TORFIPA-101743 format. One line per 5 residues: number of its first residue (from 0); their letters; for each residue x, y, z of C-alpha. Coordinates in Angstrom, 1 decimal. Last residue first. Example, Ala and Ser with C-alpha at 12.3 -4.5 7.8 and 13.67 -1.06 7.14 Angstrom:
! residues 2
1> sa> 13.7:-1.1:7.1  12.3:-4.5:7.8;
***
This chain:
! residues 557
556> kltlf> -37.5:-35.4:140.5  -36.8:-31.7:141.1  -39.9:-29.9:142.5  -38.6:-29.1:146.0  -35.2:-28.1:144.7;
551> daipg> -36.6:-25.8:142.0  -38.9:-24.2:144.5  -35.9:-23.5:146.7  -33.8:-22.3:143.7  -36.4:-19.8:142.4;
546> lalap> -39.7:-18.8:144.0  -38.3:-19.4:147.5  -35.2:-17.5:146.6  -37.4:-14.5:145.7  -39.3:-14.7:149.0;
541> lfsla> -36.0:-15.2:151.0  -34.3:-12.2:149.4  -34.7:-9.2:151.6  -35.5:-10.8:154.9  -32.7:-13.3:154.4;
536> givli> -30.0:-10.8:153.4  -30.8:-8.3:156.2  -31.1:-11.0:158.8  -27.9:-12.8:157.7  -25.7:-9.6:157.9;
531> vimlm> -27.3:-8.5:161.2  -26.9:-12.0:162.7  -23.2:-12.2:161.6  -22.5:-8.8:163.2  -24.2:-9.8:166.4;
526> tvftp> -22.2:-13.0:166.6  -19.0:-11.1:166.2  -20.3:-8.6:168.9  -20.8:-11.4:171.4  -17.5:-13.1:170.5;
521> nvtsl> -15.5:-10.0:171.5  -13.9:-7.5:169.1  -16.4:-4.6:168.8  -16.6:-3.9:172.6  -19.2:-1.4:173.6;
516> tgdnv> -17.7:1.4:175.7  -19.4:1.7:179.1  -16.3:0.6:181.1  -14.3:3.3:179.4  -12.5:4.0:176.1;
511> svkkk> -11.6:7.7:175.5  -13.4:9.7:172.9  -11.9:10.5:169.5  -12.6:13.7:167.9  -14.8:13.8:164.8;
506> rgmne> -14.0:15.4:161.5  -12.6:12.2:160.0  -15.9:10.4:160.6  -17.8:12.9:158.5  -15.2:12.8:155.7;
501> alflv> -15.3:9.0:155.7  -19.1:9.0:155.5  -18.9:11.4:152.6  -16.5:9.1:150.8  -18.5:5.9:151.6;
496> aiipi> -21.8:7.4:150.4  -20.4:8.4:147.1  -18.7:5.1:146.6  -21.9:3.3:147.6  -23.8:5.2:144.8;
491> yrsfl> -21.0:4.6:142.3  -20.8:0.9:141.9  -24.4:-0.2:142.3  -25.6:2.8:140.3  -23.3:2.0:137.4;
486> mlgsg> -23.9:-1.7:137.3  -27.7:-1.5:137.5  -27.8:1.2:134.7  -25.6:-0.8:132.4  -27.6:-3.9:133.1;
481> lvnlf> -30.8:-2.2:132.0  -29.2:-1.0:128.8  -27.7:-4.3:127.8  -30.7:-6.2:129.1  -33.1:-4.2:126.8;
476> ptdal> -30.7:-4.2:123.8  -30.4:-8.0:124.0  -27.0:-9.7:124.5  -27.6:-11.6:127.8  -29.8:-14.5:126.8;
471> lgnfa> -30.4:-16.0:130.3  -29.5:-19.7:130.8  -25.8:-18.9:131.3  -26.2:-19.0:135.1  -24.2:-15.9:135.2;
466> sgnnn> -21.0:-14.3:136.7  -20.4:-10.6:136.5  -20.1:-9.6:140.1  -20.9:-5.9:140.4  -23.7:-6.5:142.9;
461> alsta> -26.6:-5.3:140.7  -25.4:-7.2:137.7  -24.9:-10.5:139.5  -28.2:-10.3:141.3  -30.1:-9.5:138.2;
456> gylle> -28.6:-12.4:136.4  -29.1:-14.8:139.3  -32.8:-13.8:139.5  -33.4:-14.5:135.8  -31.6:-17.9:135.9;
451> sfgha> -33.4:-18.8:139.1  -36.7:-17.8:137.4  -35.9:-20.2:134.7  -35.2:-22.9:137.3  -38.6:-22.3:138.9;
446> gkntl> -40.6:-22.6:135.7  -39.0:-22.3:132.3  -35.5:-23.0:131.0  -33.2:-21.5:128.4  -34.5:-18.0:129.1;
441> welid> -34.6:-15.2:126.6  -37.8:-16.3:124.9  -39.6:-16.4:128.3  -38.4:-12.8:128.9  -40.0:-11.4:125.8;
436> phmal> -42.9:-9.5:127.5  -40.6:-7.9:130.1  -42.1:-8.1:133.5  -39.7:-10.7:134.9  -36.7:-8.7:133.7;
431> amagf> -37.9:-5.4:135.3  -38.7:-7.2:138.5  -35.3:-9.0:138.7  -33.6:-5.6:138.1  -35.6:-3.9:140.8;
426> ltlll> -34.9:-6.6:143.3  -31.2:-6.5:142.6  -31.2:-2.7:142.6  -32.8:-2.7:146.0  -30.1:-4.9:147.5;
421> ptliv> -27.3:-3.3:145.7  -28.3:0.1:147.1  -29.3:-1.1:150.6  -26.0:-1.7:152.2  -24.0:1.3:151.0;
416> lsamk> -27.0:3.6:151.3  -27.5:2.3:154.9  -23.9:3.2:155.7  -24.5:6.7:154.6  -27.7:7.1:156.6;
411> idfae> -26.0:5.4:159.6  -23.2:8.0:159.5  -25.6:10.9:159.2  -27.5:9.7:162.3  -24.4:9.4:164.6;
406> ikkgl> -21.8:6.8:165.4  -19.4:8.2:168.0  -15.7:7.8:167.4  -13.3:5.8:169.5  -12.6:3.1:166.9;
401> yeptr> -16.4:2.6:166.7  -18.9:4.1:169.1  -22.6:3.6:169.7  -23.8:5.4:172.8  -25.0:2.8:175.2;
396> gvllg> -28.5:1.6:176.0  -27.9:-2.1:175.6  -30.1:-2.6:172.6  -29.5:0.8:171.1  -25.8:0.4:171.2;
391> aifva> -26.1:-3.1:169.6  -28.1:-1.6:166.7  -25.5:1.2:166.1  -22.6:-1.2:166.4  -24.3:-3.6:163.9;
386> lllfa> -24.9:-0.7:161.5  -21.3:0.3:161.8  -20.2:-3.3:161.1  -22.5:-3.5:158.0  -20.9:-0.4:156.6;
381> lmgyl> -17.5:-1.9:157.5  -18.4:-5.0:155.4  -19.1:-2.8:152.4  -15.9:-0.9:152.9  -14.1:-4.3:153.0;
376> gsgvg> -15.8:-5.7:149.9  -15.3:-2.5:147.8  -11.6:-2.3:148.4  -10.7:-5.1:146.0  -14.0:-7.0:145.7;
371> gfiie> -15.7:-9.0:148.5  -14.1:-10.7:151.4  -17.6:-11.7:152.4  -19.0:-8.2:151.6  -20.4:-9.2:148.3;
366> glqml> -23.7:-7.4:149.0  -25.3:-10.2:150.9  -27.1:-10.9:147.6  -23.8:-12.1:146.1  -23.4:-14.8:148.8;
361> fmpva> -27.0:-15.7:148.2  -26.4:-16.5:144.6  -23.4:-18.5:145.4  -25.5:-20.6:147.9  -28.5:-20.9:145.6;
356> gglpt> -26.5:-22.7:142.9  -25.7:-25.7:145.1  -29.3:-25.5:146.4  -30.7:-26.0:142.9  -28.0:-28.5:141.9;
351> fsdlm> -25.2:-27.0:139.8  -25.6:-27.0:136.0  -26.4:-23.3:135.7  -23.1:-22.7:137.6  -21.1:-23.8:134.7;
346> anvsg> -17.6:-24.7:136.0  -14.3:-22.9:136.2  -16.1:-19.5:136.7  -15.1:-15.8:136.8  -17.5:-13.5:138.6;
341> nsaat> -15.0:-11.6:140.8  -16.7:-9.4:143.4  -15.6:-11.8:146.1  -18.2:-14.0:147.7  -19.4:-14.9:144.3;
336> tsvaw> -16.0:-15.9:142.9  -14.9:-17.7:146.1  -18.2:-19.6:146.5  -18.0:-21.1:142.9  -14.3:-21.6:143.1;
331> lsswg> -14.6:-23.8:146.2  -17.4:-25.8:144.6  -15.4:-26.4:141.4  -12.3:-27.4:143.4  -14.2:-30.0:145.4;
326> igfri> -16.6:-31.4:142.7  -14.0:-32.2:140.1  -11.1:-30.0:138.8  -9.7:-32.1:136.0  -13.1:-33.5:135.2;
321> ekgem> -14.3:-30.0:134.4  -17.8:-29.4:135.7  -21.1:-28.8:133.8  -22.7:-32.0:135.0  -20.5:-33.7:137.6;
316> nasgv> -23.3:-34.1:140.2  -22.2:-36.8:142.5  -24.1:-40.1:142.9  -22.8:-41.8:139.8  -23.5:-41.4:136.1;
311> vdnfi> -25.3:-38.2:135.1  -28.2:-38.3:132.6  -30.9:-38.8:135.3  -29.7:-36.0:137.5  -29.2:-37.0:141.1;
306> pgyne> -30.7:-34.7:143.7  -28.0:-33.6:146.3  -25.3:-35.7:147.9  -22.1:-34.6:146.3  -23.2:-31.3:144.7;
301> silvg> -25.3:-30.3:147.7  -22.7:-31.3:150.2  -20.0:-29.3:148.5  -22.2:-26.3:147.9  -23.1:-26.1:151.6;
296> lfaaf> -19.5:-26.9:152.8  -18.2:-24.0:150.6  -20.9:-21.7:151.9  -20.0:-22.5:155.5  -16.3:-21.9:154.6;
291> lffls> -17.2:-18.5:153.2  -19.5:-17.4:156.0  -17.0:-18.4:158.7  -14.0:-17.0:156.9  -15.6:-13.6:156.4;
286> vflit> -16.9:-13.4:160.0  -13.4:-14.4:161.4  -11.6:-11.9:159.1  -13.9:-9.0:160.1  -13.4:-9.6:163.8;
281> rgqkw> -9.7:-10.2:163.4  -9.3:-6.8:161.7  -10.6:-5.1:164.8  -8.4:-7.3:167.0  -5.4:-6.1:165.0;
276> dkvwf> -5.7:-2.6:166.6  -3.3:-0.2:165.1  -5.9:1.3:162.8  -3.6:0.6:159.8  -2.4:-2.8:161.0;
271> gfafi> -6.0:-4.1:161.4  -7.0:-2.6:158.0  -4.0:-4.1:156.3  -5.0:-7.6:157.6  -8.5:-7.1:156.1;
266> laapl> -6.8:-5.8:153.0  -4.8:-9.0:152.7  -8.0:-11.0:152.6  -9.5:-8.9:149.8  -6.1:-9.0:148.0;
261> llial> -5.7:-12.8:148.1  -9.3:-13.9:147.5  -9.4:-14.1:143.7  -5.6:-14.8:143.5  -6.0:-18.0:145.5;
256> neifn> -8.6:-19.3:143.0  -6.2:-18.4:140.1  -3.2:-20.1:141.9  -5.2:-23.2:142.8  -6.6:-23.5:139.2;
251> sfitp> -3.1:-23.1:137.8  -1.9:-25.9:140.1  -4.8:-28.2:139.1  -4.0:-27.6:135.5  -5.1:-25.9:132.2;
246> nefph> -6.8:-22.7:133.4  -7.0:-20.0:130.6  -6.0:-22.2:127.7  -7.9:-25.1:129.1  -11.1:-23.2:129.2;
241> asnag> -13.1:-23.6:132.4  -11.6:-20.3:133.5  -13.8:-18.3:131.1  -15.7:-20.5:128.6  -16.1:-17.4:126.4;
236> ffggg> -12.4:-16.9:126.2  -10.4:-13.9:127.5  -12.5:-14.1:130.7  -13.8:-11.2:132.7  -13.4:-12.0:136.4;
231> ntglq> -12.6:-8.5:137.8  -11.5:-9.4:141.4  -8.3:-7.4:140.8  -6.2:-10.5:141.3  -8.4:-12.7:139.2;
226> kiavq> -8.8:-10.5:136.2  -5.3:-9.2:136.8  -3.7:-12.6:136.2  -6.2:-13.7:133.5  -5.3:-10.7:131.4;
221> savpg> -1.6:-11.3:131.4  -2.0:-15.0:130.9  -4.3:-14.6:127.9  -2.3:-12.5:125.4  -3.8:-14.3:122.4;
216> lylwl> -4.8:-17.6:120.8  -7.9:-18.9:118.9  -7.5:-22.2:117.0  -9.2:-21.9:113.7  -10.7:-24.8:111.8;
211> negel> -10.5:-26.4:108.3  -12.4:-29.6:108.5  -10.7:-32.9:107.8  -12.7:-35.0:110.2  -9.7:-35.2:112.5;
206> snyam> -9.6:-31.4:112.5  -7.3:-29.4:110.3  -5.5:-26.4:111.7  -5.4:-22.7:111.3  -3.6:-20.5:113.9;
201> gssft> -4.5:-17.9:116.4  -4.6:-14.1:117.1  -0.8:-14.0:117.6  0.2:-11.6:120.4  1.1:-14.5:122.6;
196> qvvgq> 0.6:-15.7:126.2  -1.3:-19.0:126.5  -1.7:-20.6:129.9  0.6:-23.7:129.9  1.4:-24.2:133.6;
191> silli> 4.6:-22.0:133.5  2.5:-19.3:131.8  0.3:-19.3:134.9  3.2:-18.8:137.2  4.6:-16.0:135.1;
186> aiits> 1.1:-14.3:135.0  0.9:-14.6:138.8  4.2:-12.9:139.4  3.3:-10.1:136.9  -0.1:-9.7:138.5;
181> lplli> 1.6:-9.2:141.9  4.0:-6.6:140.6  1.4:-4.6:138.7  -1.3:-4.6:141.4  0.7:-3.7:144.4;
176> yllgr> 3.5:-1.2:144.0  2.7:0.5:140.7  -1.1:0.3:140.6  -1.8:0.9:144.3  0.7:3.7:144.4;
171> vmdqw> -0.8:5.3:141.3  -4.3:5.0:142.6  -3.6:6.3:146.1  -1.5:9.2:144.8  -4.2:10.2:142.3;
166> fngly> -6.9:10.0:144.9  -5.1:12.3:147.4  -5.6:12.0:151.1  -9.0:12.1:152.8  -9.2:15.6:154.1;
161> sekkq> -11.7:16.5:156.8  -9.4:16.3:159.8  -10.6:16.5:163.5  -8.9:13.2:164.3  -7.7:10.5:161.8;
156> vlgri> -8.4:6.8:162.1  -11.8:6.3:160.6  -11.5:9.0:157.8  -8.2:7.5:156.8  -9.8:4.1:156.5;
151> faclv> -12.4:5.5:154.2  -9.8:7.2:151.9  -7.9:3.9:151.8  -11.1:2.1:150.8  -11.7:4.6:148.0;
146> algva> -8.2:4.0:146.7  -8.5:0.2:146.7  -11.7:0.4:144.7  -10.1:2.8:142.2  -7.1:0.6:141.8;
141> aslfn> -9.3:-2.4:141.0  -11.2:-0.5:138.3  -7.9:0.8:136.8  -6.1:-2.6:136.6  -9.0:-4.5:135.0;
136> qvtlg> -9.7:-1.4:132.9  -6.2:-1.8:131.3  -6.9:-5.5:130.6  -10.2:-4.7:128.9  -9.3:-1.9:126.5;
131> fvqts> -5.6:-1.9:125.6  -5.1:-5.7:125.8  -8.5:-7.3:125.0  -9.2:-4.6:122.4  -5.9:-5.1:120.7;
126> nslal> -6.4:-8.9:120.8  -9.7:-8.4:118.9  -13.1:-9.0:120.5  -16.2:-10.9:119.5  -15.1:-14.5:118.9;
121> egsya> -12.3:-14.9:121.5  -14.3:-13.0:124.1  -17.7:-14.6:123.7  -20.3:-11.9:124.3  -22.7:-10.6:126.9;
116> qwntn> -19.8:-10.4:129.4  -20.4:-9.0:132.9  -17.0:-7.8:134.0  -18.3:-6.1:137.2  -15.3:-3.9:138.1;
111> tvfsv> -17.3:-0.8:137.4  -15.1:0.2:134.4  -15.3:-3.3:133.0  -19.1:-3.7:133.0  -19.7:-0.1:131.9;
106> atnla> -17.5:-0.7:128.9  -19.2:-4.0:128.1  -22.7:-2.6:128.5  -21.8:0.5:126.3  -20.3:-1.7:123.6;
101> ldfsl> -23.3:-4.0:123.7  -25.7:-1.0:123.4  -23.7:0.7:120.7  -23.2:-2.4:118.5  -19.8:-4.0:118.6;
96> ndvka> -17.5:-3.6:115.6  -16.8:-6.9:113.9  -13.8:-9.2:114.4  -11.3:-10.8:112.1  -9.4:-7.6:111.1;
91> ggplw> -9.1:-6.3:114.7  -5.3:-6.5:115.2  -4.8:-3.0:113.8  -8.0:-1.0:114.1  -11.1:-1.1:111.8;
86> gqvml> -12.8:-4.0:113.6  -12.3:-2.3:116.9  -14.4:0.7:116.0  -17.4:0.3:118.4  -15.3:-1.4:121.1;
81> lgtlf> -12.8:1.5:121.2  -15.5:4.1:121.5  -17.1:2.3:124.5  -13.7:1.9:126.0  -12.7:5.6:125.7;
76> llsci> -16.0:7.0:126.9  -16.2:4.7:129.9  -12.6:5.3:130.9  -13.0:9.0:130.7  -16.2:8.8:132.8;
71> giglv> -14.6:6.6:135.4  -11.5:8.7:135.6  -13.6:11.8:136.2  -16.0:10.0:138.6  -13.1:9.1:140.9;
66> silyr> -11.5:12.5:140.6  -14.8:14.3:141.4  -15.3:11.9:144.4  -11.9:12.9:145.9  -12.8:16.6:145.4;
61> kasmk> -16.1:16.2:147.1  -14.7:14.0:149.9  -12.0:16.6:150.6  -8.7:16.2:148.9  -5.2:17.2:149.9;
56> rqses> -3.4:18.4:146.8  -0.2:16.9:145.4  -1.6:14.9:142.4  -3.7:17.9:141.3  -0.5:19.8:140.7;
51> gilry> 0.2:17.8:137.5  -1.0:14.4:136.3  2.2:13.9:134.2  4.5:15.1:136.9  2.7:12.7:139.3;
46> fgrei> 3.2:9.9:136.9  6.9:10.6:136.6  7.2:10.6:140.4  5.8:7.1:140.4  8.2:6.0:137.7;
41> pqifr> 11.1:7.4:139.6  9.9:5.6:142.8  9.8:2.1:141.3  13.4:1.4:142.2  12.2:1.9:145.8;
36> vfrpt> 10.6:-1.6:145.7  13.1:-3.6:147.8  13.7:-0.6:150.2  10.1:-0.5:151.5  8.2:2.7:150.5;
31> egtmi> 6.0:4.3:153.2  3.2:6.5:152.1  0.3:5.1:154.1  -0.9:3.1:151.1  2.5:1.4:150.6;
26> mkiyf> 3.0:0.5:154.3  -0.5:-0.8:154.8  -0.2:-2.8:151.6  3.1:-4.4:152.9  1.4:-5.3:156.2;
21> glpaa> -1.5:-6.9:154.3  0.9:-8.8:152.1  2.5:-10.2:155.2  -0.8:-11.5:156.5  -2.4:-12.5:153.2;
16> lillv> 0.2:-15.2:152.2  -0.2:-17.4:155.3  -4.0:-16.6:155.4  -4.5:-17.9:151.8  -2.3:-20.9:152.4;
11> ffffl> -4.4:-22.0:155.3  -7.6:-21.3:153.4  -6.5:-23.6:150.6  -5.5:-26.3:153.0  -8.8:-26.2:154.7;
6> gqfvf> -10.6:-26.4:151.4  -8.7:-29.4:150.2  -9.2:-31.0:153.6  -13.0:-30.6:153.1  -12.7:-32.2:149.7;
1> sm> -10.8:-35.1:151.2  -13.6:-35.7:153.7;
***
């Protein structure tokens, strides 16, 4: 029971912090600037002067999308080039240049907020690359997701208006007033717990056996702060947040886990404040909390009372987990990082019990809408909500409406693109991997668990998560190229659909609420929304899960 109380305490703190932060985010992204952050305004104006007149234009969906794609392409080209020449740059003397396919995969990964890592950070990358390449993209990718969400919300709330705001203003305000201040606070808290923050690449030392070894160091705290806050997840070290230099104490673990869900939860509150109907935000918050807490209990029970491994002492499965975190905090992190589009780990998911690993996998397969990534999680959940409204309207014979606007065929087509894109890409990726002639050589395990490793990798890539079972050899030309395609399509096809959906919704007039209007805040609709989410996920992935983790569970001795 103590593990359950840990989870309840965590969610209580999360909600206490998310509510005021959500109100603050709503103020910032609607153009208001609270007094205590007005000292940032000169910097903001400086960025607008640097960007030019484009930062002052009202943008249609097409122009907004061009800006999103423009910064994505520039970031992709810059980061790919940086990784391919890092060994020749200052601070890169001890590392090699990455191959083109690995550099491309890494660049795509960080630009799309996936942070899939087919390398070990401290061995393969220089401190300069970590700071000016990866950390910068951690900020930019999160800011892009936040900006797209803001454009979508404007489309929902405005009347007979096709403009969605200005991308550059949304991104700059998100960076300066939200991401940078919060990541600074988190970095300071992490440094206080012993997380490393230095520009030194490391130091030599002698082991107890007399060997000359190298202790890797670097600007870790600054990258860890935004990797968690921005739901990025890419670790400075190969062991990610299981490494004591990234996550040394229970308190640092609590702060980092909290940071994973803080902005996604706050954005749900911000949505309720923005549409001036908190009950709408409450619907989404309840569904998200229900799924996440149920997933936490599922992993917790499986890891405590599931099949006992022969080489593990005791009844609980501590294989692959840090003793300082134990079952409870490892289970909570596992569901947090896969519900959100984060992907960082404080335990090795490949060592979880079959059903304990299936739950995080299924959370990703739902489209990472349970809190989800910064911005992307909420607009994904809103796509499911629009679909639930449409289905409910058909069932009761009423015109489907949401926030006073009628849901029409075009809206459902765009929402379906948001929902089905990661789903189809997951299945396609798993199929492509399974059919490759060398796949058995790339897997640590064979049989059902090997298929679980394969399926988890495809799921992670196609849902912009980045975590892995670590049983799949990631750095191969085939997987680097395949993964790059999965990550790009999964990130940008939903963004395209969301922006044109927002524009279409913005053009509509609002209709008055009457006795025939379908409520989207009562328990009946909340249940309907949960059923729609579960049915789409279960029908799509139950056969694959049956071949992987379920078969693994049934055959485990």
